[in-house]
Residue frames relative to the residue before (quaternion, step in Angstrom):
aa qw qx qy qz dx dy dz
M 1.0000 0.0000 0.0000 0.0000 0.00 0.00 0.00
T 0.4567 -0.7036 0.4622 0.2876 3.56 -0.77 1.02
Q 0.4171 -0.7281 0.4927 0.2306 3.52 -0.90 0.97
P 0.4810 -0.6587 0.4783 0.3255 3.67 -0.83 0.88
P 0.5536 -0.5809 0.4669 0.3717 3.57 -1.27 0.51
P 0.6376 -0.5386 0.3977 0.3811 3.56 -1.40 0.33
A 0.0811 -0.7681 0.6335 0.0451 3.54 -1.21 0.47
I 0.1943 -0.7568 0.6182 0.0850 3.59 -1.26 0.62
L 0.1967 -0.7154 0.6613 0.1104 3.48 -1.17 0.85
V 0.0430 -0.8171 0.5749 -0.0068 3.66 -0.62 1.06
L 0.1674 -0.7994 0.5663 0.1109 3.62 -0.66 1.00
E 0.6506 -0.5971 0.3084 0.3536 3.53 -1.07 0.71
D 0.6607 0.4976 -0.3103 0.4686 3.61 1.34 -0.26
G 0.6485 -0.5723 0.2791 0.4172 3.46 1.45 0.29
R 0.4620 0.6455 -0.4536 0.4052 3.60 1.36 -0.03
V 0.0753 -0.7959 0.6003 0.0220 3.52 -0.97 0.89
F 0.0870 -0.7501 0.6531 0.0566 3.64 -1.12 0.80
H 0.2280 -0.7741 0.5804 0.1091 3.48 -0.99 1.07
G 0.1078 0.8106 -0.5661 0.1038 3.61 -0.99 0.77
A 0.5778 -0.5635 0.4471 0.3856 3.53 -1.23 -0.66
A 0.5916 -0.5810 0.4324 0.3543 3.52 -1.11 0.67
Y 0.0189 0.7594 -0.6496 0.0307 3.65 -1.01 0.84
G 0.7690 0.2596 -0.2239 0.5395 3.50 -0.77 1.07
A 0.7766 -0.2559 0.2295 0.5280 3.58 -1.00 -0.89
E 0.4444 -0.6684 0.5402 0.2528 3.52 -1.21 0.45
G 0.5213 0.6434 -0.4585 0.3226 3.60 -1.05 0.58
E 0.4967 -0.6332 0.4726 0.3592 3.53 -0.94 -0.79
T 0.0187 -0.8021 0.5968 -0.0125 3.51 -1.23 0.63
F 0.1771 -0.7953 0.5723 0.0924 3.62 -1.07 0.57
G 0.2290 0.7568 -0.5888 0.1677 3.54 -1.10 0.66
E 0.6230 -0.5033 0.4306 0.4160 3.56 -1.39 -0.15
M 0.3229 -0.7638 0.5248 0.1922 3.57 -0.75 1.12
V 0.0750 0.7652 -0.6321 0.0964 3.49 -0.78 1.25
F 0.3146 -0.7428 0.5600 0.1892 3.56 -1.39 0.10
N 0.2447 -0.7590 0.5943 0.1044 3.57 -1.07 0.73
T 0.2586 -0.8064 0.5134 0.1386 3.59 -0.67 1.08
G 0.4743 0.6953 -0.4554 0.2902 3.66 1.13 -0.01
M 0.3716 -0.7264 0.5445 0.1944 3.52 -1.07 1.00
T 0.7480 0.2210 -0.1772 0.6002 3.66 1.23 -0.20
G 0.7260 0.5037 -0.2941 0.3643 3.51 -1.42 0.06
Y 0.2597 0.7936 -0.5247 0.1657 3.52 1.13 0.46
Q 0.6607 0.4893 -0.3657 0.4362 3.70 0.93 -0.62
E 0.6124 0.5536 -0.3395 0.4508 3.55 1.10 -0.59
T 0.6360 0.5131 -0.3097 0.4861 3.55 1.10 -0.88
L 0.6561 0.5439 -0.3055 0.4247 3.64 0.85 -0.86
T 0.7480 0.3959 -0.1646 0.5067 3.50 1.08 -0.92
D 0.4864 0.6561 -0.4372 0.3766 3.59 1.21 0.03
P 0.3874 -0.7568 0.4676 0.2418 3.63 -0.47 1.13
S 0.5132 0.6430 -0.4219 0.3811 3.69 1.24 -0.26
Y 0.6680 0.5143 -0.2931 0.4509 3.56 1.21 -0.53
A 0.3213 0.7444 -0.5316 0.2449 3.64 1.13 0.27
R 0.8623 0.1088 -0.1409 0.4741 3.50 -1.08 0.99
Q 0.5994 0.5242 -0.3739 0.4755 3.51 1.22 0.79
I 0.2838 -0.7066 0.6168 0.1992 3.51 -1.13 0.67
V 0.1519 -0.8211 0.5486 0.0432 3.54 -0.47 1.23
A 0.1900 -0.7294 0.6526 0.0780 3.49 -1.10 1.00
M 0.2598 -0.7554 0.5826 0.1500 3.58 -0.91 0.91
T 0.3601 -0.7619 0.5000 0.1996 3.57 -0.81 1.01
A 0.5340 0.5800 -0.4066 0.4617 3.62 1.30 -0.41
P 0.5123 -0.7199 0.3786 0.2757 3.65 -0.84 0.96
H 0.7523 0.2986 -0.1088 0.5771 3.52 1.18 -0.84
I 0.0195 0.8137 -0.5752 0.0813 3.48 -0.75 1.23
G 0.7715 0.3420 -0.2706 0.4633 3.64 -0.80 0.90
N 0.3352 0.7840 -0.4711 0.2262 3.57 1.33 0.15
T 0.7890 0.2998 -0.1686 0.5091 3.58 0.85 -0.77
G 0.5258 -0.6924 0.3783 0.3179 3.57 1.27 0.43
V 0.5231 -0.5839 0.4986 0.3699 3.53 -1.14 -0.68
N 0.0877 -0.7924 0.6009 0.0571 3.56 -1.19 0.51
D 0.5622 -0.6340 0.4014 0.3476 3.66 -1.23 0.09
D 0.6112 0.5894 -0.3371 0.4067 3.52 1.32 0.17
D 0.7395 0.4609 -0.2354 0.4305 3.60 1.00 -0.76
P 0.4985 0.6481 -0.4862 0.3084 3.73 1.00 -0.09
E 0.3457 -0.7288 0.5489 0.2192 3.54 -1.10 0.77
S 0.7687 0.1027 -0.1152 0.6207 3.64 1.17 0.08
S 0.7167 -0.4929 0.3199 0.3755 3.52 -1.45 0.12
R 0.8064 0.1119 -0.0535 0.5782 3.62 1.23 -0.22
I 0.6061 -0.5387 0.4523 0.3712 3.42 -1.43 0.15
H 0.1910 -0.8387 0.5038 0.0794 3.57 -0.81 0.93
V 0.5126 0.6427 -0.4402 0.3611 3.57 1.08 -0.21
A 0.4906 -0.6727 0.4738 0.2869 3.61 -1.01 0.71
G 0.8048 -0.0192 0.0734 0.5886 3.52 1.21 -0.67
Y 0.1898 -0.8024 0.5570 0.0994 3.67 -1.01 0.39
V 0.0566 -0.8053 0.5900 -0.0125 3.53 -0.95 0.98
V 0.0338 0.8139 -0.5734 0.0877 3.50 -0.69 1.18
R 0.5381 -0.6275 0.4549 0.3314 3.53 -1.21 0.25
E 0.8051 -0.0559 0.1052 0.5811 3.43 0.64 -1.26
P 0.1970 -0.7729 0.5874 0.1370 3.65 -0.24 1.23
A 0.5495 -0.6151 0.4708 0.3131 3.52 -1.27 0.72
R 0.4437 -0.7066 0.5026 0.2262 3.49 -1.01 0.86
V 0.7615 0.0690 -0.0452 0.6429 3.52 1.28 -0.61
A 0.3740 -0.6848 0.5731 0.2506 3.54 -1.27 0.57
S 0.0998 -0.7976 0.5941 -0.0306 3.53 -0.91 1.17
S 0.5184 0.5737 -0.4956 0.3956 3.57 -0.11 1.34
W 0.5236 -0.6516 0.4689 0.2853 3.53 -1.10 0.89
R 0.6710 0.5071 -0.2760 0.4653 3.51 1.24 -0.40
A 0.5247 0.6643 -0.4116 0.3375 3.57 1.28 -0.35
T 0.1644 -0.7417 0.6405 0.1126 3.57 -1.13 0.74
G 0.8084 -0.0131 0.0255 0.5879 3.68 1.14 -0.04
S 0.5548 -0.6156 0.4428 0.3424 3.57 -1.29 0.09
L 0.6099 -0.5585 0.4057 0.3893 3.58 -1.08 0.46
G 0.6559 0.5188 -0.3269 0.4403 3.56 0.86 -0.91
S 0.6504 0.4940 -0.3217 0.4790 3.59 0.96 -0.74
A 0.6253 0.5198 -0.3446 0.4690 3.64 0.95 -0.73
L 0.6275 0.5351 -0.3226 0.4646 3.62 0.98 -0.85
R 0.6906 0.4935 -0.2721 0.4535 3.55 0.87 -1.01
A 0.6497 0.5544 -0.3037 0.4224 3.48 1.02 -0.92
Q 0.7641 0.3704 -0.1689 0.5004 3.54 1.17 -0.80
G 0.5087 -0.6917 0.3860 0.3373 3.47 1.40 0.25
V 0.3895 0.7066 -0.4990 0.3162 3.62 1.02 0.62
V 0.2565 -0.7650 0.5745 0.1377 3.57 -0.62 1.19
G 0.0132 0.8154 -0.5750 0.0660 3.52 -0.94 1.08
I 0.1735 -0.7839 0.5836 0.1215 3.60 -1.24 0.17
A 0.2523 -0.7278 0.6199 0.1497 3.51 -1.10 0.72
I 0.0002 0.7940 -0.6018 0.0860 3.72 -0.60 1.23
P 0.4754 -0.6569 0.5027 0.2997 3.54 -1.10 0.70
G 0.7201 0.4968 -0.2161 0.4336 3.64 1.17 -0.51
T 0.1905 0.8017 -0.5512 0.1309 3.63 0.84 0.77
R 0.5972 0.5478 -0.3718 0.4528 3.55 1.19 -0.53
A 0.6577 0.5233 -0.2981 0.4524 3.46 0.94 -0.96
L 0.6360 0.5371 -0.3078 0.4608 3.56 1.06 -0.90
T 0.6707 0.5255 -0.2890 0.4365 3.56 0.93 -0.86
R 0.6429 0.5040 -0.2912 0.4978 3.53 1.11 -0.93
H 0.6135 0.5442 -0.3572 0.4471 3.63 1.03 -0.76
L 0.6936 0.4913 -0.2705 0.4521 3.59 0.94 -1.04
R 0.6067 0.5171 -0.3389 0.4998 3.62 1.12 -0.74
D 0.7391 0.3993 -0.3002 0.4519 3.62 0.73 -0.62
K 0.7883 0.3352 -0.1822 0.4827 3.60 0.95 -0.87
G 0.5128 -0.6450 0.4256 0.3740 3.58 1.22 -0.30
A 0.6333 -0.5030 0.4196 0.4121 3.56 -1.30 0.47
M 0.0265 0.8005 -0.5934 0.0804 3.50 -1.09 0.82
R 0.6564 -0.4888 0.3912 0.4210 3.61 -1.23 0.27
A 0.0285 0.7948 -0.6056 0.0260 3.57 -1.20 0.57
G 0.1412 -0.7606 0.6178 0.1412 3.53 -1.34 0.12
I 0.2214 -0.7123 0.6463 0.1613 3.52 -1.25 0.59
F 0.0201 -0.7785 0.6269 -0.0237 3.54 -0.94 0.88
S 0.0453 0.7903 -0.6055 0.0826 3.55 -0.80 1.10
G 0.7994 0.2705 -0.2322 0.4836 3.51 -1.35 0.45
D 0.8208 -0.1330 0.0776 0.5500 3.60 -0.82 -0.73
A 0.5830 0.5754 -0.3888 0.4219 3.69 1.00 -0.50
A 0.6884 0.5031 -0.3028 0.4258 3.62 1.02 -0.61
R 0.5796 0.6215 -0.3660 0.3792 3.58 1.21 -0.17
A 0.5167 0.6423 -0.4255 0.3735 3.58 1.29 -0.01
A 0.5954 -0.5617 0.4155 0.3967 3.52 -1.14 0.28
E 0.5895 -0.6383 0.3622 0.3375 3.51 -0.93 0.98
R 0.6259 0.5396 -0.3551 0.4371 3.56 1.11 -0.56
D 0.6113 0.5223 -0.3416 0.4867 3.59 1.10 -0.71
L 0.6787 0.5181 -0.3082 0.4194 3.61 0.94 -0.86
L 0.6150 0.5287 -0.3121 0.4947 3.49 1.23 -0.76
D 0.5958 0.5453 -0.3697 0.4594 3.68 0.99 -0.67
R 0.6915 0.4883 -0.2900 0.4465 3.54 0.88 -0.92
V 0.5954 0.5426 -0.3432 0.4831 3.55 1.17 -0.58
L 0.6909 0.4753 -0.2952 0.4578 3.60 0.90 -0.92
A 0.6900 0.4711 -0.3106 0.4533 3.55 1.07 -0.42
S 0.5102 0.6335 -0.4078 0.4148 3.55 1.35 0.00
P 0.5896 -0.5852 0.4406 0.3402 3.69 -1.22 0.56
G 0.4129 -0.6752 0.5779 0.1989 3.46 -1.30 0.76
M 0.5891 -0.5836 0.4197 0.3690 3.57 -1.27 0.18
E 0.6170 0.5908 -0.3405 0.3929 3.66 1.07 -0.67
G 0.7928 0.2134 -0.2001 0.5347 3.54 -0.56 1.03
A 0.4934 0.6695 -0.4252 0.3571 3.66 1.27 -0.01
D 0.1497 -0.7591 0.6313 0.0529 3.52 -0.99 0.95
L 0.0367 0.8769 -0.4692 0.0979 3.52 0.25 1.34
A 0.4623 0.7009 -0.4697 0.2726 3.74 1.12 -0.24
A 0.6335 0.5440 -0.3631 0.4135 3.57 0.91 -0.82
G 0.6709 0.5372 -0.3008 0.4134 3.62 1.05 -0.46
V 0.7505 0.3598 -0.1648 0.5293 3.51 1.32 -0.46
T 0.5582 0.6408 -0.3833 0.3618 3.60 1.21 -0.28
T 0.5972 -0.5208 0.4238 0.4388 3.63 -1.26 0.26
A 0.4862 -0.6565 0.4938 0.2980 3.45 -1.24 0.60
E 0.7855 0.1699 -0.0300 0.5944 3.56 1.22 -0.72
P 0.5044 -0.6257 0.4534 0.3854 3.60 -1.01 0.63
Y 0.0038 -0.7447 0.6665 0.0338 3.51 -1.35 0.38
V 0.3869 -0.7235 0.5474 0.1646 3.36 -1.50 0.44
V 0.1676 -0.7245 0.6619 0.0944 3.53 -1.10 0.92
P 0.3120 -0.7988 0.4814 0.1811 3.58 -0.34 1.31
A 0.6184 -0.5557 0.4252 0.3576 3.48 -1.28 0.38
I 0.3620 -0.6807 0.5820 0.2586 3.62 -0.97 0.68
G 0.8014 0.1059 -0.1323 0.5737 3.58 -0.47 1.27
E 0.8022 -0.2326 0.1807 0.5194 3.57 -1.14 -0.64
K 0.4009 -0.6805 0.5704 0.2255 3.56 -1.08 0.98
K 0.1021 -0.7874 0.6071 0.0307 3.59 -0.85 1.10
Y 0.8159 0.0935 0.0015 0.5706 3.64 0.77 -0.83
T 0.3177 -0.6878 0.6248 0.1887 3.43 -1.56 0.42
V 0.0557 -0.8289 0.5567 0.0051 3.55 -0.48 1.06
A 0.2480 -0.7328 0.6204 0.1290 3.58 -0.99 0.90
A 0.0243 -0.8278 0.5602 -0.0192 3.61 -0.40 1.16
V 0.2776 -0.7609 0.5736 0.1221 3.57 -0.57 1.17
D 0.2452 -0.7973 0.5398 0.1133 3.65 -0.55 1.21
L 0.0829 -0.7979 0.5959 -0.0374 3.47 -0.41 1.39
G 0.7197 -0.2422 0.2038 0.6179 3.47 1.51 -0.13
I 0.1263 0.8704 -0.4680 0.0859 3.50 1.34 0.69
K 0.3409 -0.6880 0.5988 0.2281 3.61 -1.21 0.57
S 0.5964 -0.5977 0.3923 0.3649 3.65 -1.00 0.74
M 0.6492 0.5536 -0.3417 0.3942 3.63 0.90 -0.66
T 0.6256 0.5838 -0.3656 0.3662 3.52 1.13 -0.59
P 0.6829 0.4116 -0.3286 0.5062 3.73 0.81 -0.61
H 0.5537 0.5911 -0.3908 0.4373 3.59 1.16 -0.40
R 0.6472 0.5023 -0.3316 0.4678 3.58 0.92 -0.95
M 0.6770 0.4808 -0.2999 0.4696 3.58 0.89 -0.84
A 0.6330 0.5449 -0.3130 0.4522 3.61 1.00 -0.71
E 0.6113 0.5644 -0.3259 0.4489 3.55 1.20 -0.72
R 0.7197 0.4317 -0.1904 0.5093 3.49 1.33 -0.57
G 0.6482 -0.5656 0.3007 0.4117 3.52 1.25 0.57
C 0.5065 0.6345 -0.4441 0.3789 3.62 1.13 0.42
E 0.2331 -0.6919 0.6645 0.1592 3.54 -1.12 0.82
V 0.1695 -0.8344 0.5245 0.0003 3.52 -0.41 1.44
H 0.1194 -0.7688 0.6269 0.0426 3.53 -0.70 1.25
V 0.1843 -0.8130 0.5485 0.0643 3.60 -0.37 1.30
L 0.1464 -0.8214 0.5511 0.0148 3.49 -0.64 1.17
P 0.5725 -0.5912 0.4276 0.3741 3.60 -1.07 0.45
A 0.6716 -0.5191 0.3672 0.3803 3.51 -1.24 0.49
T 0.6657 0.5004 -0.3012 0.4644 3.67 1.17 -0.50
A 0.3388 0.7416 -0.5115 0.2713 3.61 1.26 0.12
T 0.3055 -0.7299 0.5867 0.1723 3.60 -1.00 0.86
A 0.6628 -0.4682 0.3714 0.4512 3.60 -1.22 0.03
D 0.5953 0.5563 -0.3425 0.4679 3.57 1.14 -0.69
D 0.6420 0.5493 -0.3021 0.4414 3.56 0.99 -1.00
I 0.6964 0.5075 -0.2493 0.4419 3.44 0.97 -1.08
L 0.7139 0.4685 -0.2318 0.4659 3.48 0.87 -1.18
A 0.5502 0.6216 -0.3947 0.3939 3.68 1.18 -0.49
L 0.6034 0.5377 -0.3456 0.4767 3.65 1.23 -0.47
R 0.2576 -0.7528 0.5440 0.2664 3.72 1.13 -0.33
P 0.0918 0.8334 -0.5362 0.0977 3.68 0.70 1.04
D 0.4812 -0.6070 0.5545 0.3041 3.42 -1.35 0.57
G 0.8158 0.0058 0.0274 0.5776 3.51 1.19 -0.59
V 0.2453 -0.7670 0.5764 0.1388 3.58 -1.23 0.49
F 0.1418 -0.7713 0.6200 0.0233 3.62 -0.91 1.06
F 0.1325 -0.7257 0.6699 0.0840 3.45 -1.27 0.78
S 0.3384 -0.8001 0.4620 0.1784 3.61 -0.61 1.01
N 0.6590 -0.4020 0.4448 0.4541 3.49 -1.47 -0.38
G 0.1686 0.8103 -0.5563 0.0740 3.51 -1.24 0.08
P 0.5303 -0.6658 0.4006 0.3391 3.63 -1.03 0.37
G 0.6541 0.5574 -0.4032 0.3145 3.50 -1.46 0.02
D 0.6604 -0.5058 0.4408 0.3373 3.43 -1.49 -0.16
P 0.3800 -0.7485 0.4844 0.2464 3.64 -0.47 1.02
A 0.5803 0.5810 -0.4014 0.4056 3.65 1.13 -0.38
A 0.6876 0.4898 -0.2796 0.4573 3.57 1.30 -0.35
A 0.6119 0.5990 -0.3219 0.4040 3.51 1.36 -0.13
D 0.0907 0.8466 -0.5230 0.0398 3.58 0.84 0.93
D 0.5795 0.5696 -0.3816 0.4406 3.73 1.00 -0.65
Q 0.6953 0.4466 -0.3167 0.4656 3.65 0.75 -0.92
V 0.6303 0.5387 -0.3659 0.4226 3.60 0.96 -0.73
A 0.6476 0.5260 -0.3062 0.4585 3.49 1.09 -0.83
A 0.6188 0.5445 -0.3194 0.4676 3.55 1.06 -0.79
L 0.7038 0.4617 -0.2785 0.4626 3.58 0.85 -0.94
R 0.5956 0.5165 -0.3994 0.4679 3.63 1.04 -0.55
G 0.6267 0.5355 -0.3502 0.4448 3.66 0.96 -0.60
V 0.6226 0.5399 -0.2899 0.4866 3.49 1.08 -0.77
L 0.6842 0.4600 -0.2785 0.4926 3.57 0.90 -1.01
D 0.6174 0.5475 -0.3569 0.4377 3.65 0.98 -0.65
A 0.7164 0.4443 -0.2637 0.4689 3.53 1.10 -0.76
G 0.4624 -0.7295 0.3935 0.3149 3.60 1.39 0.11
V 0.3641 0.7082 -0.5247 0.3011 3.67 1.14 0.44
P 0.5334 -0.6121 0.4770 0.3366 3.68 -1.02 0.81
F 0.1379 -0.8008 0.5824 -0.0224 3.49 -1.01 1.11
F 0.0009 -0.7531 0.6577 -0.0127 3.53 -1.18 0.83
G 0.0229 0.7997 -0.5994 0.0266 3.57 -0.82 0.88
I 0.1263 -0.7725 0.6190 0.0645 3.59 -1.23 0.64
C 0.8496 0.0861 -0.0972 0.5112 3.53 -1.24 0.83
F 0.8328 0.0668 -0.0602 0.5462 3.62 -0.53 -1.06
G 0.5982 0.5651 -0.3355 0.4586 3.60 1.18 -0.76
N 0.6093 0.5484 -0.3335 0.4656 3.61 1.16 -0.58
Q 0.6448 0.5081 -0.2889 0.4926 3.59 1.12 -0.87
I 0.6573 0.5115 -0.3141 0.4557 3.54 0.96 -0.91
F 0.6309 0.5240 -0.3138 0.4785 3.55 1.09 -0.84
G 0.6298 0.5370 -0.3226 0.4592 3.69 0.98 -0.71
R 0.6711 0.4872 -0.2928 0.4760 3.44 1.02 -0.89
A 0.6291 0.5309 -0.3546 0.4435 3.64 1.06 -0.84
L 0.6535 0.5270 -0.2866 0.4616 3.57 1.16 -0.70
G 0.5677 -0.6128 0.3763 0.4008 3.65 1.31 -0.28
L 0.5364 0.6287 -0.4099 0.3860 3.47 1.27 0.29
G 0.4440 -0.6897 0.4969 0.2832 3.53 -1.21 0.24
T 0.2775 -0.7356 0.5850 0.1994 3.55 -1.31 0.23
Y 0.1329 -0.7876 0.5999 0.0473 3.59 -1.23 0.39
K 0.4870 -0.6719 0.4773 0.2892 3.50 -1.23 0.46
L 0.3980 -0.7080 0.5399 0.2212 3.60 -0.84 0.98
R 0.6559 -0.5536 0.3558 0.3699 3.49 -1.23 0.68
F 0.8049 -0.0303 0.0440 0.5911 3.61 0.85 -1.03
G 0.5016 -0.6920 0.4025 0.3279 3.59 1.24 0.04
H 0.3947 -0.6344 0.6092 0.2659 3.50 -1.46 -0.07
R 0.2203 0.7531 -0.5998 0.1567 3.54 -0.79 1.26
G 0.5405 0.5669 -0.4310 0.4479 3.48 -0.41 1.22
L 0.5780 -0.6110 0.4613 0.2827 3.51 -1.48 -0.07
N 0.7216 0.5227 -0.2090 0.4029 3.56 1.16 0.09
Q 0.3892 0.7314 -0.4719 0.3014 3.55 1.20 0.59
P 0.2874 -0.7735 0.5379 0.1727 3.59 -0.79 1.00
V 0.0805 -0.7993 0.5951 -0.0227 3.60 -0.56 1.22
Q 0.2279 -0.7752 0.5805 0.1007 3.61 -0.96 0.89
D 0.3287 -0.6737 0.6250 0.2178 3.53 -1.05 0.85
R 0.3186 -0.7872 0.4798 0.2205 3.53 -0.39 1.08
A 0.5970 0.5744 -0.3608 0.4284 3.69 1.09 -0.38
T 0.7956 0.3024 -0.1128 0.5127 3.56 0.93 -0.86
G 0.3925 -0.7186 0.4722 0.3265 3.55 1.20 -0.69
K 0.4540 0.6812 -0.4495 0.3575 3.60 1.36 -0.10
V 0.2454 -0.7550 0.5989 0.1051 3.59 -1.14 0.85
D 0.0785 -0.7603 0.6425 0.0555 3.64 -0.86 0.96
V 0.3364 -0.6483 0.6462 0.2215 3.40 -1.35 0.72
S 0.0357 -0.8585 0.5031 -0.0928 3.54 -0.43 1.28
A 0.5384 -0.6233 0.5187 0.2291 3.43 -1.48 0.50
H 0.0161 0.8330 -0.5520 0.0321 3.52 -0.74 1.01
N 0.0901 0.7414 -0.6650 -0.0065 3.45 -1.44 0.37
H 0.4636 0.6449 -0.5066 0.3355 3.69 -0.03 1.18
G 0.2346 -0.7522 0.5997 0.1398 3.38 -1.39 0.69
F 0.6993 0.4116 -0.2455 0.5303 3.55 1.39 0.00
A 0.0882 -0.8034 0.5868 0.0489 3.68 -1.05 0.36
V 0.5427 -0.6209 0.4802 0.2989 3.52 -1.27 0.50
D 0.2811 -0.7444 0.5833 0.1631 3.63 -0.97 0.84
A 0.1548 0.8031 -0.5407 0.1967 3.61 0.00 1.33
P 0.5140 -0.6301 0.4756 0.3355 3.55 -1.18 0.62
A 0.2408 -0.8145 0.5147 0.1169 3.63 -0.61 1.08
D 0.6114 0.6220 -0.3337 0.3577 3.57 1.14 -0.02
G 0.7885 -0.1500 0.0778 0.5914 3.57 1.15 0.40
P 0.7081 -0.4327 0.3257 0.4531 3.53 -1.38 -0.01
F 0.1283 -0.7533 0.6435 0.0458 3.53 -1.29 0.65
D 0.4968 -0.6722 0.4800 0.2663 3.53 -1.27 0.62
T 0.0731 -0.7530 0.6537 -0.0149 3.49 -1.22 0.87
P 0.6616 -0.5234 0.3438 0.4125 3.60 -1.15 0.12
Y 0.6914 0.4047 -0.2527 0.5426 3.55 1.45 -0.14
G 0.7136 -0.4167 0.2351 0.5118 3.60 1.13 0.57
R 0.7524 -0.3625 0.2735 0.4771 3.52 -1.29 -0.28
A 0.0562 -0.7527 0.6544 0.0454 3.56 -1.32 0.57
E 0.0838 -0.7627 0.6352 0.0879 3.49 -1.34 0.16
V 0.5028 -0.5787 0.5442 0.3409 3.46 -1.48 0.30
S 0.2763 -0.8131 0.5027 0.0991 3.60 -0.50 1.29
H 0.7935 0.1378 -0.0338 0.5918 3.61 0.98 -0.84
V 0.0932 -0.7624 0.6377 0.0583 3.51 -1.32 0.55
N 0.4458 -0.6551 0.5422 0.2796 3.49 -1.27 0.51
L 0.3673 -0.7733 0.4754 0.2027 3.58 -0.66 1.14
N 0.5917 0.5818 -0.3890 0.4000 3.55 1.29 -0.11
D 0.8261 0.0584 0.0153 0.5603 3.52 0.95 -0.96
G 0.5636 -0.6351 0.3948 0.3510 3.67 1.13 0.21
C 0.3928 0.7331 -0.4838 0.2726 3.54 1.15 0.11
V 0.5281 -0.6467 0.4492 0.3178 3.61 -1.13 0.74
E 0.1069 -0.8526 0.5115 -0.0033 3.52 -0.66 1.14
G 0.8128 0.0564 -0.0592 0.5768 3.40 1.36 0.16
L 0.1241 -0.7749 0.6162 0.0660 3.69 -1.07 0.64
R 0.0660 -0.7805 0.6216 0.0004 3.43 -1.32 0.65
L 0.3083 -0.6976 0.6074 0.2221 3.49 -1.09 0.75
L 0.3520 -0.7457 0.5288 0.2009 3.63 -1.02 0.90
D 0.7691 0.3586 -0.2051 0.4877 3.64 1.01 -0.45
R 0.7434 0.2755 -0.1780 0.5829 3.64 1.31 0.12
P 0.5333 -0.6549 0.4273 0.3226 3.67 -1.07 0.62
A 0.4691 0.6662 -0.4615 0.3509 3.61 0.32 1.04
F 0.1580 0.7876 -0.5843 0.1153 3.59 -1.01 0.92
S 0.0577 -0.8159 0.5738 0.0425 3.59 -1.12 0.35
V 0.1727 -0.7599 0.6110 0.1391 3.56 -1.19 0.35
Q 0.5020 -0.6770 0.4602 0.2792 3.63 -1.22 0.56
Y 0.7025 0.4650 -0.2518 0.4762 3.55 1.21 -0.27
H 0.5764 -0.6505 0.4131 0.2720 3.59 -1.33 -0.03
P 0.1795 -0.8275 0.5205 0.1099 3.58 0.07 1.17
E 0.6144 0.5508 -0.3848 0.4135 3.69 1.11 -0.27
A 0.0833 0.8846 -0.4510 0.0849 3.63 1.24 -0.52
A 0.1457 -0.8122 0.5592 0.0804 3.52 0.42 1.21
A 0.7723 0.3716 -0.2205 0.4657 3.65 0.76 -0.88
G 0.5920 -0.5722 0.3508 0.4462 3.53 1.37 0.13
P 0.5638 -0.1082 -0.8102 -0.1180 1.55 -2.40 0.62
H 0.3896 -0.7440 0.4992 0.2134 3.55 -1.29 0.29
D 0.2679 0.8038 -0.5032 0.1701 3.64 1.24 0.44
A 0.7650 0.4159 -0.1948 0.4515 3.57 0.99 -0.88
T 0.3771 0.7499 -0.4898 0.2356 3.67 1.07 0.20
G 0.5512 0.6351 -0.3812 0.3842 3.54 1.23 -0.27
L 0.5051 0.6463 -0.4394 0.3662 3.54 1.26 -0.32
F 0.6069 0.5585 -0.3640 0.4327 3.65 1.04 -0.60
A 0.6228 0.5106 -0.3208 0.4985 3.57 1.13 -0.76
R 0.6492 0.5046 -0.3415 0.4553 3.62 0.97 -0.68
F 0.5997 0.5439 -0.3522 0.4695 3.57 1.14 -0.63
C 0.6507 0.4974 -0.3206 0.4758 3.49 0.97 -0.80
E 0.6315 0.5418 -0.3472 0.4325 3.62 0.96 -0.78
I 0.6882 0.4789 -0.2847 0.4647 3.64 0.99 -0.82
M 0.6098 0.5220 -0.3431 0.4878 3.54 1.21 -0.47
E 0.6275 0.5456 -0.2982 0.4686 3.53 1.17 -0.85
G 0.7230 0.4606 -0.2393 0.4560 3.48 1.03 -0.95
S 0.6569 0.5428 -0.3195 0.4144 3.57 1.18 -0.24
D 0.3868 0.7467 -0.4231 0.3373 3.48 1.62 -0.07
């Protein structure tokens, strides 16, 4: 077997990891983050929320089951780069239509295989997420100092407005499965395909709108409920989406948001957001519902969070609100709820195609508040 060419991963603080090229050869830049999921690498790669990020997988073997046509969460791979420890040499699954390495090459995704993914993860946990670059083939032959200069010249994530680059170009409709019960307007900030499917399973006809949709665009559908999706970038840069959501809240239409949608909801309520040290990315985050005490193990992909008072209800332009869910690892706000209007959000992913599925009941709750608003 032909040996892959050498590759180098360079972090903005000067830390360097040497390895072998995986996927496409060349160079790429992005925010260096890690994902702790042991399954679902295809869902991770195709999640639009990973735009402009280089993702390191902490699970040691990646690519064992290849890729298929059923599991992608969008039409293409969105990660800026990919870091693994041991890429599979063959794909072994009856569902596989190809290998992961071939898919990365076909879509021009530059990756690297390094023996030190554990060291990389520990470094990021200590120093925080940071800019990075992967260089392979001819690009890896430059001096490390020159490569570091190129990393330092690349854009960071703070202040990045990325939803426009991953949203749908045109509105489309996901029909209800079975009897139609509700019309939902879903604003695509980087939506995953499983999300409208979960709503369709519950009788929702989902009208997916571009991230540029205004409140007038949304309300023109006369929806029973409005949904804001996950997505990439800094919520502090999403002023247009905040304005659109405020128009929805002014109209009193039931609202549900997840991940980036939770952050937009927080801003619409007058709260701030901040960047987490290294973020939550994986399938194993324990989140507690403060009203019931129930703990869900949940899927996450976010580097920002809402700054909200956790010690009781607080006032907003739309009445009283409260923090509904908290992360039991670090106390991070994981959900918000209005007490006087039908609106709530969570910071995690209840659709979770790759699992876990503890939180899928949140879609039923959305349907309940739409039913109750009639």
